[in-house]
N, CA and C atoms as a LAMMPS dump frame, in Angstrom:
ITEM: TIMESTEP
0
ITEM: NUMBER OF ATOMS
501
ITEM: BOX BOUNDS ff ff ff
-5.0000000000000000e+02 5.0000000000000000e+02
-5.0000000000000000e+02 5.0000000000000000e+02
-5.0000000000000000e+02 5.0000000000000000e+02
ITEM: ATOMS id mol type element x y z
1 1 1 N 0.711 -1.193 0.021
2 1 2 C 0.222 0.151 -0.154
3 1 3 C 1.107 1.357 -0.054
4 2 1 N 0.393 2.443 -0.934
5 2 2 C 1.041 3.464 -0.86
6 2 3 C 0.613 4.185 0.558
7 3 1 N 1.271 4.422 1.849
8 3 2 C 0.575 4.891 2.746
9 3 3 C 0.785 6.481 2.733
10 4 1 N 1.614 7.014 2.327
11 4 2 C 2.031 8.432 2.229
12 4 3 C 2.812 8.778 0.826
13 5 1 N 3.199 9.839 0.365
14 5 2 C 4.208 10.233 -0.823
15 5 3 C 5.416 9.532 -0.528
16 6 1 N 5.923 9.297 0.585
17 6 2 C 7.282 8.848 0.794
18 6 3 C 7.235 7.378 1.908
19 7 1 N 6.259 6.889 1.596
20 7 2 C 6.109 5.662 2.602
21 7 3 C 5.082 4.712 1.799
22 8 1 N 5.781 3.667 1.878
23 8 2 C 5.299 2.068 0.768
24 8 3 C 5.141 1.076 2.216
25 9 1 N 3.93 0.503 2.363
26 9 2 C 3.925 -0.472 3.499
27 9 3 C 3.887 -1.775 2.543
28 10 1 N 4.625 -2.859 2.901
29 10 2 C 4.656 -4.244 2.398
30 10 3 C 4.692 -5.278 3.243
31 11 1 N 3.945 -6.062 3.174
32 11 2 C 3.66 -7.005 4.234
33 11 3 C 3.392 -8.688 3.462
34 12 1 N 3.396 -9.693 4.256
35 12 2 C 3.407 -10.916 3.745
36 12 3 C 1.872 -11.142 3.422
37 13 1 N 0.823 -10.454 4.198
38 13 2 C -0.522 -10.53 3.798
39 13 3 C -1.144 -9.575 4.051
40 14 1 N -2.51 -9.53 3.443
41 14 2 C -3.289 -8.436 3.419
42 14 3 C -3.832 -7.686 4.905
43 15 1 N -3.965 -8.855 5.659
44 15 2 C -4.215 -8.351 7.116
45 15 3 C -3.079 -7.424 7.896
46 16 1 N -1.822 -8.092 7.816
47 16 2 C -0.81 -7.089 8.102
48 16 3 C -0.596 -5.674 7.743
49 17 1 N -1.263 -5.539 6.236
50 17 2 C -1.025 -4.294 5.76
51 17 3 C -2.005 -3.438 6.393
52 18 1 N -3.215 -4.063 6.406
53 18 2 C -4.196 -3.149 7.017
54 18 3 C -3.74 -2.696 8.544
55 19 1 N -3.44 -3.648 9.25
56 19 2 C -3.032 -3.571 10.465
57 19 3 C -2.084 -2.215 10.824
58 20 1 N -0.987 -2.498 10.05
59 20 2 C -0.103 -1.24 9.864
60 20 3 C -0.521 -0.137 9.417
61 21 1 N -1.575 0.121 8.488
62 21 2 C -2.35 1.156 8.018
63 21 3 C -3.179 1.88 9.107
64 22 1 N -3.665 0.894 10.205
65 22 2 C -4.415 1.454 11.274
66 22 3 C -3.362 2.075 12.214
67 23 1 N -2.381 1.745 12.318
68 23 2 C -1.334 2.029 13.119
69 23 3 C -0.983 3.541 12.771
70 24 1 N -0.277 3.595 11.465
71 24 2 C -0.181 4.868 10.957
72 24 3 C -1.36 6.095 11.045
73 25 1 N -2.423 5.575 10.997
74 25 2 C -3.586 6.527 11.229
75 25 3 C -4.175 6.574 12.585
76 26 1 N -3.333 6.176 13.456
77 26 2 C -3.739 6.335 14.861
78 26 3 C -4.881 5.628 15.435
79 27 1 N -5.31 4.669 14.611
80 27 2 C -6.446 3.785 15.085
81 27 3 C -6.243 2.779 16.01
82 28 1 N -5.069 2.149 16.065
83 28 2 C -4.52 1.178 16.835
84 28 3 C -3.092 1.592 17.688
85 29 1 N -2.775 1.165 18.803
86 29 2 C -1.387 1.539 19.216
87 29 3 C -0.199 1.129 18.436
88 30 1 N 0.634 2.003 18.688
89 30 2 C 1.951 1.969 17.837
90 30 3 C 2.726 0.754 18.48
91 31 1 N 3.853 0.62 18.076
92 31 2 C 5.221 -0.226 18.313
93 31 3 C 5.735 0.246 19.642
94 32 1 N 5.41 1.615 19.717
95 32 2 C 5.986 2.236 20.926
96 32 3 C 5.487 1.974 22.244
97 33 1 N 3.986 1.356 22
98 33 2 C 3.464 0.678 23.317
99 33 3 C 3.561 -0.818 23.35
100 34 1 N 4.229 -1.401 22.336
101 34 2 C 4.376 -3.094 22.355
102 34 3 C 5.818 -3.257 22.705
103 35 1 N 6.174 -2.956 23.927
104 35 2 C 7.503 -3.142 24.425
105 35 3 C 7.695 -4.476 24.642
106 36 1 N 7.212 -5.558 24.481
107 36 2 C 7.617 -7.065 24.315
108 36 3 C 8.073 -7.336 22.845
109 37 1 N 7.539 -6.44 21.731
110 37 2 C 8.128 -7.354 20.456
111 37 3 C 9.337 -6.92 20.211
112 38 1 N 10.113 -7.988 19.385
113 38 2 C 11.391 -7.942 19.073
114 38 3 C 11.775 -6.69 18.319
115 39 1 N 10.839 -6.217 17.289
116 39 2 C 11.238 -4.737 16.887
117 39 3 C 11.441 -3.539 17.75
118 40 1 N 10.529 -3.64 18.727
119 40 2 C 10.639 -2.756 19.408
120 40 3 C 12.192 -2.568 20.119
121 41 1 N 12.223 -3.884 20.811
122 41 2 C 13.633 -4.061 21.571
123 41 3 C 15.048 -3.71 20.659
124 42 1 N 14.648 -3.947 19.444
125 42 2 C 15.713 -3.776 18.324
126 42 3 C 15.904 -2.17 18.174
127 43 1 N 15.119 -1.719 18.031
128 43 2 C 15.052 -0.008 17.748
129 43 3 C 15.617 0.633 18.906
130 44 1 N 15.634 0.084 20.365
131 44 2 C 15.887 0.999 21.577
132 44 3 C 17.288 1.72 21.125
133 45 1 N 17.124 3.053 21.512
134 45 2 C 18.319 3.887 21.504
135 45 3 C 18.912 4.19 19.976
136 46 1 N 18.225 3.792 18.653
137 46 2 C 18.423 4.116 17.538
138 46 3 C 17.424 5.322 16.976
139 47 1 N 18.819 6.129 16.358
140 47 2 C 18.243 7.207 16.118
141 47 3 C 18.015 7.337 14.443
142 48 1 N 16.72 7.733 14.018
143 48 2 C 16.225 7.88 12.801
144 48 3 C 16.481 6.52 12.028
145 49 1 N 16.053 5.376 12.227
146 49 2 C 16.368 4.227 11.382
147 49 3 C 16.095 4.438 9.906
148 50 1 N 16.881 3.912 9.071
149 50 2 C 16.388 4.073 7.441
150 50 3 C 15.716 2.991 6.983
151 51 1 N 15.845 1.703 7.681
152 51 2 C 15.073 0.532 7.114
153 51 3 C 14.964 -0.234 8.417
154 52 1 N 13.577 -0.714 8.705
155 52 2 C 13.365 -1.548 9.731
156 52 3 C 12.363 -2.577 9.107
157 53 1 N 12.469 -3.885 9.325
158 53 2 C 11.535 -4.861 8.886
159 53 3 C 11.569 -5.87 9.896
160 54 1 N 10.346 -6.789 10.273
161 54 2 C 10.389 -8.006 11.057
162 54 3 C 9.654 -8.935 10.55
163 55 1 N 9.524 -9.989 10.964
164 55 2 C 8.567 -11.343 10.421
165 55 3 C 8.378 -12.194 11.696
166 56 1 N 7.098 -12.474 11.914
167 56 2 C 7.165 -13.551 13.179
168 56 3 C 6.393 -14.745 12.351
169 57 1 N 6.323 -15.86 13.34
170 57 2 C 5.919 -17.23 12.46
171 57 3 C 6.489 -17.509 11.414
172 58 1 N 7.78 -17.317 11.188
173 58 2 C 8.698 -17.794 10.068
174 58 3 C 8.352 -18.955 9.342
175 59 1 N 8.271 -20.224 10.168
176 59 2 C 7.481 -21.358 9.552
177 59 3 C 6.503 -21.37 9.105
178 60 1 N 5.909 -20.425 8.888
179 60 2 C 4.686 -20.142 8.02
180 60 3 C 4.803 -19.739 6.614
181 61 1 N 6.124 -19.052 6.592
182 61 2 C 6.22 -18.415 5.392
183 61 3 C 6.68 -19.531 4.29
184 62 1 N 7.259 -20.541 4.299
185 62 2 C 7.373 -21.621 3.263
186 62 3 C 7.005 -23.032 3.492
187 63 1 N 5.67 -23.486 4.098
188 63 2 C 5.411 -24.388 4.909
189 63 3 C 5.696 -25.725 4.007
190 64 1 N 5.867 -25.429 2.747
191 64 2 C 5.811 -26.973 1.683
192 64 3 C 7.134 -26.74 1.139
193 65 1 N 8.129 -25.992 1.556
194 65 2 C 9.401 -25.9 1.099
195 65 3 C 10.532 -26.744 1.879
196 66 1 N 10.904 -27.792 1.536
197 66 2 C 11.822 -28.803 2.412
198 66 3 C 13.277 -28.118 2.242
199 67 1 N 13.291 -27.016 1.689
200 67 2 C 14.769 -26.475 1.503
201 67 3 C 15.114 -25.116 2.545
202 68 1 N 13.719 -24.848 3.082
203 68 2 C 13.745 -23.471 3.974
204 68 3 C 13.957 -24.312 5.422
205 69 1 N 14.956 -24.644 5.687
206 69 2 C 15.071 -25.28 7.191
207 69 3 C 15.367 -24.037 8.096
208 70 1 N 15.97 -23.126 7.769
209 70 2 C 15.9 -21.855 8.814
210 70 3 C 14.707 -21.299 9.008
211 71 1 N 14.074 -20.888 7.844
212 71 2 C 12.536 -20.656 8.196
213 71 3 C 11.886 -21.489 8.959
214 72 1 N 11.901 -22.504 8.837
215 72 2 C 11.173 -23.599 9.402
216 72 3 C 11.582 -23.595 11.057
217 73 1 N 12.734 -23.361 11.447
218 73 2 C 13.042 -23.615 12.698
219 73 3 C 13.394 -22.243 13.361
220 74 1 N 12.55 -21.238 12.777
221 74 2 C 12.746 -20.01 13.47
222 74 3 C 11.433 -19.408 13.68
223 75 1 N 11.359 -18.617 14.868
224 75 2 C 10.019 -17.814 15.278
225 75 3 C 10.153 -16.401 14.887
226 76 1 N 11.267 -15.69 14.796
227 76 2 C 11.004 -14.333 14.303
228 76 3 C 12.664 -13.85 13.915
229 77 1 N 12.367 -12.822 13.213
230 77 2 C 13.605 -11.998 12.552
231 77 3 C 13.335 -10.76 12.602
232 78 1 N 14.136 -10.083 12.956
233 78 2 C 14.2 -8.412 12.754
234 78 3 C 15.287 -7.587 12.301
235 79 1 N 15.181 -6.733 11.336
236 79 2 C 16.322 -6.115 10.83
237 79 3 C 16.342 -4.468 10.946
238 80 1 N 17.162 -4.028 11.09
239 80 2 C 17.323 -2.616 11.383
240 80 3 C 18.633 -1.91 10.897
241 81 1 N 18.444 -0.893 10.181
242 81 2 C 19.53 -0.29 9.734
243 81 3 C 19.504 1.395 9.904
244 82 1 N 20.637 1.941 10.304
245 82 2 C 20.857 3.179 10.366
246 82 3 C 21.93 3.766 10.256
247 83 1 N 21.784 5.06 9.948
248 83 2 C 23.314 5.737 9.868
249 83 3 C 23.438 6.867 10.793
250 84 1 N 24.55 6.865 11.529
251 84 2 C 25.012 7.916 12.654
252 84 3 C 26.568 8.077 12.462
253 85 1 N 26.695 9.295 12.916
254 85 2 C 28.219 9.715 12.441
255 85 3 C 28.915 9.4 11.466
256 86 1 N 28.202 9.15 10.321
257 86 2 C 28.932 8.509 9.157
258 86 3 C 29.11 7.161 8.935
259 87 1 N 28.527 6.548 10.134
260 87 2 C 28.523 4.832 9.847
261 87 3 C 27.118 4.454 9.758
262 88 1 N 26.921 3.377 8.869
263 88 2 C 25.976 2.689 8.766
264 88 3 C 25.989 1.512 9.789
265 89 1 N 24.934 1.492 10.555
266 89 2 C 24.969 0.451 11.464
267 89 3 C 23.754 -0.515 10.997
268 90 1 N 23.815 -1.704 11.337
269 90 2 C 22.888 -2.51 10.808
270 90 3 C 22.885 -3.731 11.953
271 91 1 N 21.779 -4.332 12.287
272 91 2 C 21.421 -5.087 13.193
273 91 3 C 20.472 -6.388 12.806
274 92 1 N 20.74 -7.587 12.99
275 92 2 C 19.738 -8.542 12.607
276 92 3 C 19.552 -9.546 13.939
277 93 1 N 18.285 -9.583 14.339
278 93 2 C 18.045 -10.296 15.39
279 93 3 C 17.151 -11.712 14.791
280 94 1 N 17.621 -12.563 15.234
281 94 2 C 16.75 -14.058 14.773
282 94 3 C 16.722 -14.931 16.081
283 95 1 N 15.45 -15.292 16.232
284 95 2 C 15.121 -16.093 17.525
285 95 3 C 14.605 -17.556 16.751
286 96 1 N 15.388 -18.48 16.972
287 96 2 C 15.151 -19.797 16.428
288 96 3 C 14.294 -20.663 17.528
289 97 1 N 13.74 -21.72 17.164
290 97 2 C 12.733 -22.378 17.895
291 97 3 C 13.376 -23.004 19.278
292 98 1 N 14.689 -23.276 18.979
293 98 2 C 15.381 -24.006 20.236
294 98 3 C 16.841 -23.797 19.992
295 99 1 N 17.567 -23.841 20.814
296 99 2 C 19.042 -23.637 20.996
297 99 3 C 19.676 -24.411 19.936
298 100 1 N 19.528 -25.659 19.579
299 100 2 C 20.308 -26.456 18.703
300 100 3 C 19.926 -25.608 17.074
301 101 1 N 18.924 -25.335 17.115
302 101 2 C 18.517 -24.642 15.694
303 101 3 C 19.332 -23.567 15.686
304 102 1 N 19.433 -22.695 16.806
305 102 2 C 20.107 -21.266 16.828
306 102 3 C 21.728 -21.629 16.372
307 103 1 N 21.967 -22.816 16.969
308 103 2 C 23.432 -23.32 16.567
309 103 3 C 23.917 -23.483 15.421
310 104 1 N 22.923 -24.189 14.789
311 104 2 C 23.09 -24.569 13.338
312 104 3 C 23.111 -23.293 12.353
313 105 1 N 22.158 -22.393 12.885
314 105 2 C 21.968 -21.014 12.115
315 105 3 C 23.358 -20.289 12.212
316 106 1 N 24.007 -20.271 13.469
317 106 2 C 25.244 -19.723 13.696
318 106 3 C 26.274 -20.258 12.851
319 107 1 N 26.421 -21.366 12.962
320 107 2 C 27.478 -22.205 12.073
321 107 3 C 27.673 -21.62 10.465
322 108 1 N 26.295 -21.657 10.139
323 108 2 C 26.105 -21.478 8.743
324 108 3 C 26.265 -19.907 8.548
325 109 1 N 25.992 -19.087 9.343
326 109 2 C 26.595 -17.744 9.188
327 109 3 C 28.178 -17.386 9.385
328 110 1 N 28.591 -18.239 10.352
329 110 2 C 30.287 -17.984 10.425
330 110 3 C 30.98 -18.629 9.082
331 111 1 N 30.158 -19.715 8.513
332 111 2 C 30.736 -19.898 7.388
333 111 3 C 30.704 -19.075 6.335
334 112 1 N 29.621 -18.51 6.201
335 112 2 C 29.481 -17.417 5.202
336 112 3 C 30.518 -16.435 5.253
337 113 1 N 30.481 -15.998 6.645
338 113 2 C 31.666 -14.881 7.052
339 113 3 C 32.838 -15.151 6.634
340 114 1 N 33.48 -16.662 6.767
341 114 2 C 34.601 -17.043 6.425
342 114 3 C 34.722 -16.91 4.939
343 115 1 N 33.848 -17.319 4.221
344 115 2 C 33.782 -17.171 2.771
345 115 3 C 34.099 -15.877 2.372
346 116 1 N 33.386 -14.874 2.763
347 116 2 C 33.237 -13.566 2.536
348 116 3 C 34.664 -13.165 2.76
349 117 1 N 35.327 -13.439 3.926
350 117 2 C 36.653 -12.823 4.38
351 117 3 C 37.502 -13.361 3.137
352 118 1 N 37.464 -14.374 2.616
353 118 2 C 38.563 -14.842 1.607
354 118 3 C 38.305 -14.221 0.254
355 119 1 N 37.189 -13.392 -0.062
356 119 2 C 36.87 -12.798 -0.974
357 119 3 C 37.412 -11.541 -1.22
358 120 1 N 38.192 -10.935 -0.371
359 120 2 C 38.909 -9.724 -0.422
360 120 3 C 37.944 -8.575 0.475
361 121 1 N 37.265 -9.322 1.252
362 121 2 C 36.412 -8.325 1.886
363 121 3 C 36.649 -8.283 3.301
364 122 1 N 37.926 -8.311 3.726
365 122 2 C 38.342 -8.324 5.383
366 122 3 C 37.809 -7.327 6.092
367 123 1 N 38.181 -6.137 5.788
368 123 2 C 37.715 -5.161 6.401
369 123 3 C 36.026 -5.145 7.083
370 124 1 N 35.439 -5.245 5.852
371 124 2 C 33.979 -5.312 5.985
372 124 3 C 33.614 -6.503 6.691
373 125 1 N 34.213 -7.724 6.687
374 125 2 C 33.688 -9.03 7.221
375 125 3 C 34.041 -8.808 8.869
376 126 1 N 35.315 -7.942 8.719
377 126 2 C 35.638 -8.157 10.255
378 126 3 C 34.965 -6.83 11.403
379 127 1 N 34.264 -5.953 10.76
380 127 2 C 33.29 -5.261 11.384
381 127 3 C 31.921 -6.061 11.646
382 128 1 N 31.739 -7.235 11.093
383 128 2 C 30.43 -7.974 11.674
384 128 3 C 30.551 -8.6 12.918
385 129 1 N 29.917 -8.534 13.77
386 129 2 C 29.852 -9.052 15.245
387 129 3 C 28.499 -10.294 15.349
388 130 1 N 29.123 -11.447 15.431
389 130 2 C 27.882 -12.352 15.386
390 130 3 C 27.951 -13.139 16.928
391 131 1 N 26.906 -13.008 17.601
392 131 2 C 26.712 -13.397 18.988
393 131 3 C 25.562 -14.558 19.009
394 132 1 N 25.479 -15.193 19.745
395 132 2 C 24.297 -16.246 20.413
396 132 3 C 24.063 -16.411 21.844
397 133 1 N 22.995 -16.311 22.092
398 133 2 C 22.426 -16.369 23.555
399 133 3 C 21.471 -17.521 23.48
400 134 1 N 21.729 -18.629 23.852
401 134 2 C 20.492 -19.577 23.764
402 134 3 C 20.116 -19.863 22.438
403 135 1 N 18.937 -19.621 22.328
404 135 2 C 18.221 -19.51 20.924
405 135 3 C 18.013 -18.296 19.916
406 136 1 N 18.756 -17.21 20.682
407 136 2 C 18.581 -15.837 19.992
408 136 3 C 19.994 -15.502 19.327
409 137 1 N 20.075 -15.287 18.17
410 137 2 C 21.308 -14.907 17.391
411 137 3 C 21.389 -13.457 16.841
412 138 1 N 22.566 -12.854 17.165
413 138 2 C 22.43 -11.285 16.707
414 138 3 C 23.482 -11.278 16.03
415 139 1 N 23.227 -10.216 14.69
416 139 2 C 24.445 -10.267 13.756
417 139 3 C 24.268 -8.495 13.803
418 140 1 N 25.303 -7.911 13.878
419 140 2 C 25.333 -6.685 13.679
420 140 3 C 26.915 -6.156 13.226
421 141 1 N 26.572 -5 12.76
422 141 2 C 27.692 -4.279 11.613
423 141 3 C 27.512 -2.862 11.83
424 142 1 N 28.942 -2.402 11.95
425 142 2 C 29.065 -0.906 11.818
426 142 3 C 30.002 -0.458 10.682
427 143 1 N 29.931 0.294 9.948
428 143 2 C 31.012 0.619 8.859
429 143 3 C 30.788 2.036 8.333
430 144 1 N 31.983 2.372 7.971
431 144 2 C 31.695 3.955 7.352
432 144 3 C 30.933 3.895 6.407
433 145 1 N 29.942 4.57 6.02
434 145 2 C 29.01 4.722 4.817
435 145 3 C 29.814 5.052 3.788
436 146 1 N 30.709 6.01 3.643
437 146 2 C 31.337 6.359 2.409
438 146 3 C 32.258 5.095 2.012
439 147 1 N 32.826 4.481 2.74
440 147 2 C 33.661 3.197 2.582
441 147 3 C 32.587 2.167 1.958
442 148 1 N 31.665 1.836 2.374
443 148 2 C 30.734 0.694 2.084
444 148 3 C 29.972 1.358 0.648
445 149 1 N 29.971 2.531 0.717
446 149 2 C 29.267 2.957 -0.753
447 149 3 C 30.465 2.877 -1.794
448 150 1 N 31.565 3.013 -1.531
449 150 2 C 32.844 3.004 -2.594
450 150 3 C 33.035 1.534 -2.956
451 151 1 N 32.707 0.605 -1.578
452 151 2 C 32.828 -0.803 -2.12
453 151 3 C 31.862 -1.546 -3.047
454 152 1 N 30.584 -0.872 -2.551
455 152 2 C 29.414 -1.497 -3.689
456 152 3 C 29.684 -0.881 -4.681
457 153 1 N 29.939 0.382 -5.139
458 153 2 C 30.431 1.008 -6.272
459 153 3 C 31.358 0.452 -7.06
460 154 1 N 32.337 0.107 -6.359
461 154 2 C 33.548 -0.902 -7.178
462 154 3 C 32.881 -2.272 -7.454
463 155 1 N 32.276 -2.954 -6.737
464 155 2 C 31.688 -4.044 -7.051
465 155 3 C 30.806 -3.973 -8.406
466 156 1 N 30.018 -3.312 -8.225
467 156 2 C 28.971 -3.081 -9.427
468 156 3 C 29.774 -2.893 -10.58
469 157 1 N 30.832 -1.653 -10.802
470 157 2 C 31.503 -1.358 -11.547
471 157 3 C 32.518 -2.873 -12.31
472 158 1 N 32.905 -3.471 -11.357
473 158 2 C 33.639 -4.742 -11.478
474 158 3 C 32.74 -5.813 -12.386
475 159 1 N 31.455 -5.9 -11.783
476 159 2 C 30.382 -6.633 -12.364
477 159 3 C 30.144 -6.23 -13.925
478 160 1 N 29.962 -5.012 -13.866
479 160 2 C 29.706 -4.543 -15.334
480 160 3 C 30.895 -4.704 -16.402
481 161 1 N 32.015 -4.603 -15.799
482 161 2 C 33.348 -4.913 -16.697
483 161 3 C 33.206 -6.216 -17.117
484 162 1 N 33.021 -7.343 -16.389
485 162 2 C 33.165 -8.825 -16.398
486 162 3 C 31.946 -9.091 -17.449
487 163 1 N 30.676 -8.453 -17.472
488 163 2 C 29.626 -8.809 -18.273
489 163 3 C 29.94 -8.32 -19.593
490 164 1 N 30.554 -7.057 -19.764
491 164 2 C 31.148 -6.55 -21.112
492 164 3 C 32.073 -7.273 -21.6
493 165 1 N 33.044 -7.904 -21.038
494 165 2 C 34.156 -8.727 -21.508
495 165 3 C 33.327 -10.235 -21.888
496 166 1 N 32.278 -10.485 -21.141
497 166 2 C 31.654 -11.585 -21.755
498 166 3 C 31.162 -11.626 -22.946
499 167 1 N 30.618 -10.623 -23.273
500 167 2 C 29.763 -10.39 -24.398
501 167 3 C 30.45 -10.5 -25.773
């Protein structure tokens, strides 16, 4: 739904969009009163987030997909990105159904980080902090925005060069 000239509401189903529009219209309580939600906890102390997203009941997102093991074994995920003092900060919070599932996701994430470090992304990968407490997994990143922009710009430019050479 286009909630305003500068705001788009996207959700998994129509009911979630309706509920969000009701919050924006002041018909129902906002996140500020839902202190037990993961997104509320994730946003605490953050100034002007540029991106926030959360999903609950993740096992319902891909009920017939046997390849979606992480979704099937997770209760919620919340992602937040903000920029402050020239740094992009991002945080991902995942709550698995149990500790064993969280350990498995943590192992996958650490493997992906190790692979990324081998691809000459050392400084960026070193800025990632991954922690786990029982069934909760947190991944956070703080990196200079200008450096991140240059890194992405360089990757895009390199990919364009590769595509042009292969044509």
